[in-house]
C-alpha positions, 0 to 999 in steps of 0.5 A, a space after each residue: 166332560 166337555 169343560 173348556 181346556 185352555 191350550 198351553 202357548 209354546 215356550 218361547 225361545 229367544 236366540 241372541 247371537 252376538 257379533 263383536 270385534 274390537 277396533 284393530 285400526 291404528 291412527 293410520 287407519 290400517 287394521 293390524 290384526 285380520 280377525 274381522 276378515 277371518 271370522 267374516 268368511 267363517 262366521 257372520 254370514 254363515 250364522 244367519 245363513 244357517 238359519 235360513 235352511 229352515 222355515 221357522 227358525 228365528 233369531 236375533 243378531 247384535 252387530 257392533 258398530 266397530 264390526 260394521 265399520 271394519 267390514 266396510 273396509 275390505 272394499 279396499 283390503 290391501 290398504 286397510 288390513 295389515 296382515 292381508 297386505 303381507 299375506 298378498 306379497 310374494 314371500 321372497 318380498 317379505 323381510 324377516 320379521 314380517 315373514 315370522 308374524 305372518 308365519 305366527 298368524 298362519 299357524 294360529 288356527 285351532 289345531 283339531 277342528 281347523 288344521 287337522 281336517 286339511 292334510 296340507 296344512 297339518 303337514 305344513 303346520 308342524 314345520 318351523 321352516 318354509 321354502 317359498 313354495 311351502 309358505 305360499 301353500 301355508 298362506 292358502 290353507 290358513 284362509 281356506 281353514 277359516 272359509 265357513 261351510 257355505 263358502 266351501 259349498 257355493 264358492 267356485 274359487 274356494 271349492 277349486 283350491 280345496 280340490 287342488 290341496 296344494 301346490 298354489 301360486 301367486 295367482 292363487 292367492 289373488 283370485 282367492 282374496 278377490 272373491 272372498 272380499 267380494 264376499 264380505 260386501 254381501 253380509 251386512 245387506 244379507 242381515 238387512 233383507 233377512 230383517 225385513 222378512 221378519 226372520 231376525 232382529 238386528 241390534 246393536 251396541 254402543 260404538 266402540 263397546 265401552 262399559 257404559 256403566 263404568 264410564 258413567 260411574 266408576 263407583 259402579 265397580 264397587 257397587 257390584 262388588 264391595 271388594 273391588 279396587 277402584 282406579 285413582 282418580 276417576 271421574 264421570 265420562 257421561 258425555 262420551 257415553 252419550 256419543 257412543 250411543 248416538 254414533 252407533 244409531 247413526 251408523 246403523 240407521 245408514 245400513 238399515 234405513 231405520 234406527 234400531 229398536 234394541 241394543 246389546 249393552 257391551 258385555 251386557 253391562 247395566 246400571 240405571 243411568 245407562 238404561 235412562 240413556 237407552 230410553 232417551 234414545 228411544 231404545 225399546 229393548 236390551 238383554 243382559 244376564 240372569 245374575 243381574 236379575 237375581 241380585 236385583 231381586 235379591 232372589 235366585 228363584 229360577 221361576 222369575 228368570 223365564 219372563 220379560 222385565 221393564 225397567 225405566 221404560 225399557 224391556 229387558 230379557 235376562 239370559 239363562 246363563 246355564 243354557 247358553 254356556 252349554 252351547 258356548 262351551 260344553 256341546 263342542 265336545 258332544 255329538 251334534 245329536 247327543 248335544 241337541 237332544 240334551 238341549 230340548 230335554 233341558 228346554 222342556 223341563 223348563 217348559 214343564 215347570 213354568 207357566 207361559 216361559 220366555 227363555 233367553 239363550 245368548 252367546 258369542 256368535 262367532 268366537 265357540 264355532 271353531 272348536 265345534 266340528 265342521 265349524 258347528 254345522 253338524 251341531 245346528 242342523 240337529 238342534 235347529 231341525 228338532 227345533 223346527 218339528 217340536 210343537 211346544 217351543 217356537 223361536 221368536 226375535 227380540 222384536 216379536 217378543 218386545 211387541 207381544 210382552 207382558 212386562 213385570 216391573 222391575 223396581 230396582 237394577 243392580 249394576 253388573 255385567 254378564 260376567 259374574 254380575 260385577 265388573 271385575 273383568 274390566 276393572 280392579 286388577 292392577 293392569 286394568 285399573 292402570 289402563 283407566 288411570 292413563 285414560 283420566 291422566 290423558 283426558 285432564 291433559 287435554 281439557 287443561 290444554 290452552 293451546 290451539 288445534 284444528 277441527 280436524 285434530 279435534 275430531 280425531 282426539 275425540 275418536 282416540 279417546 272414545 276408541 281407548 275406552 273399548 272393553 277388549 283393552 281391559 279383557 286382555 289385561 290382568 291375569 283372567 284372559 289368555 291370548 297370544 297377541 296380548 302385545 299387540 292389543 297392549 300396543 294398540 291401546 296406548 297408541 290411542 293415547 299417544 296420538 292424542 298428545 301428538 295431535 295436541 303438539 305436546 310430548 307423551 308422558 313416558 308412562 304411555 311407553 311403558 307396556 302395561 302388561 310389564 306391571 306382572 307376569 302371568 303364571 302359567 294355567 297348565 303346569 306339567 307333573 314334575 315327579 310321580 305322586 301316591 297321595 291319601 284319597 281323603 278330600 283334605 290338605 293333609 300334607 304339603 308333600 302328599 301332592 308335591 310335583 303334581 301337575 295343575 290346571 287353573 280353570 280361571 285362565 283357560 279362556 281367551 276370547 269368551 268367558 263364562 260362570 265356570 262353576 264351582 271348580 277353580 283348579 285341579 291338580 293331577 298326578 299318577 303312579 304305578 296303580 292309579 291317576 290321581 285328580 284333585 279338584 278345588 274351588 267353592 266345594 262347600 257350596 255344592 248340593 250333594 244330592 244327586 251330584 255326579 263326577 263323570 270321567 270320560 276317556 276320549 280314546 274310547 267315549 268310556 265313562 267312569 262315574 263317581 257318585 258325590 252323594 254316597 261316595 260310591 265309585 267303580 271297583 278299584 276307584 276311590 273318591 273323597 270329598 271334604 275340603 276339596 274333591 279328590 278321586 283315584 282312578 285305577 290304571 286298570 281302566 286304561 289297559 295298555 294305553 300310555 297316552 290317554 285324554 280325560 275330560 271331567 263333567 259335574 253333573 246334577 240331574 240333567 244339568 251340567 254344572 261345569 265341564 273341565 278342563 276348560 281347554 278340551 281335555 287333559 292329557 295323561 302320559 304314563 311315560 311322562 319324562 318328568 326331568 323336562 318338566 322341572 323349572 326354578 
């Protein structure tokens, strides 16, 4: 009866928030876009601040070098931020082109979560022409929409302007800019103080956020995916890889008075040589994605995921992709309490099934929250509050985990990144490969240059080469990510290479002035229906004409600043007739394990759920479901009563696991009064 019973250790939960912005500086040192500033006032202080509202919650934050450098520039914002230099001027001083670009940016906030809650912004957002007074109001409410909860609660200027609501003046703009730029200078010291207290760990990334394995050896792309196409005439940029690490470590030491103990490799990209470099420079730990582990072990057994590993002297934490994506993508659509409850329930399953587990949840720390209500405040209040009072789970920093880790030795490390375990997001597509080829062309020309240049010019040339290797340029090339600012990104990338030729005193090749984006046109991710349709719901590609004129959404093109393993569904097709709404889902249907698999259809207007059992093919009365070559459903119009315009979301669920939420842009708008003539195109 008195036998000794060993008490089970709490599950260790590692939250790892990645903070990153590309380098928006042109050759003149001026940032051409304001996203560093906007996320600074919304996310960079707010995320660690949210953690400090609780006694025991700990986390790790990754601050990239380009982010830290650009935050420093807000000591002199009008000199270094092009947008703010326009924003600060009276509207009457702006030329037409500058005015239109300013308005475009001021209307770039997420509508439902950032625009609609501010009445004056909601009104001005729908206008196309603005008086000078209206434009001043638009400029201020745009900045206010980006102010996080900390600023709205504790900053007197921000609070007063929210209370005033409209009728702002140039003096209001000046006061707002002054207080926010002063605030930005407190961000990095705040991280440093929390790290000294042991509440957080702070890591960094190679300097300009390059894909280190591709710099070292472009062949890694084809090792990770044998079907990819490599850029022509590639060669190793190993020395550049070393410079990115050295410079990042020096900048980190400047801000934190110590060397970093850990790195988040840009995009979680790893290979054996980059790990050897990290070890050479004294880096103790890194983190990457579960796909790398599974490929390295040639096994997808999830029990292997929940512990730390060691490779070439470096501890590695592999993130749980599903749990991370729930926070990054899925919980924005749920109520805060429901989301927190689901997260804890999912964690508890891991705790029950695994012995002494360590779970790594690694998420973009800035881009998800603008899709959440109140910038994620409700969600984090619910989540952190529950974790604070949970005895079987303890949050820990990466330094704490590394210090107490009993690592398993990893014998082989498969090259790859956090997106699908390949490098396809940064190479393989003609546009992405063209960008690499231009770097190689410029490097060859620079190395073959026999003239003389000053030491100052040589340093600037090195800077432009390193900046051109940033992962973000390749992210936006191709058809896999969408942004309204693709032209600006394309221009920034090519200008780095053009500047190298100008510093060498030779004429840049004409192909550097040809936009890479012009190589192909991107098909739209959302096509509206062009006619009514009445297909046979049998799960088969029965007839070309059956779905002719349907609408479609391509899930592969719905993500901009973030990405995820989207799940098995690539594309959905939809339409309706007088009896039903019809939806077909295409993708890797044959790989689905249908045991316990359900498709939930959620009507956003009421929160009502309609369930389709994909194991038994059971559905509610008047609904139909079929699965074969693809998944097809018919949803009776009787469900919607007198509604003529409504929004549907779809969740593919297996047990408690949400495999995929669709569509990725939020909801599918169904208009039963669709005017099809407007949707035709040739």
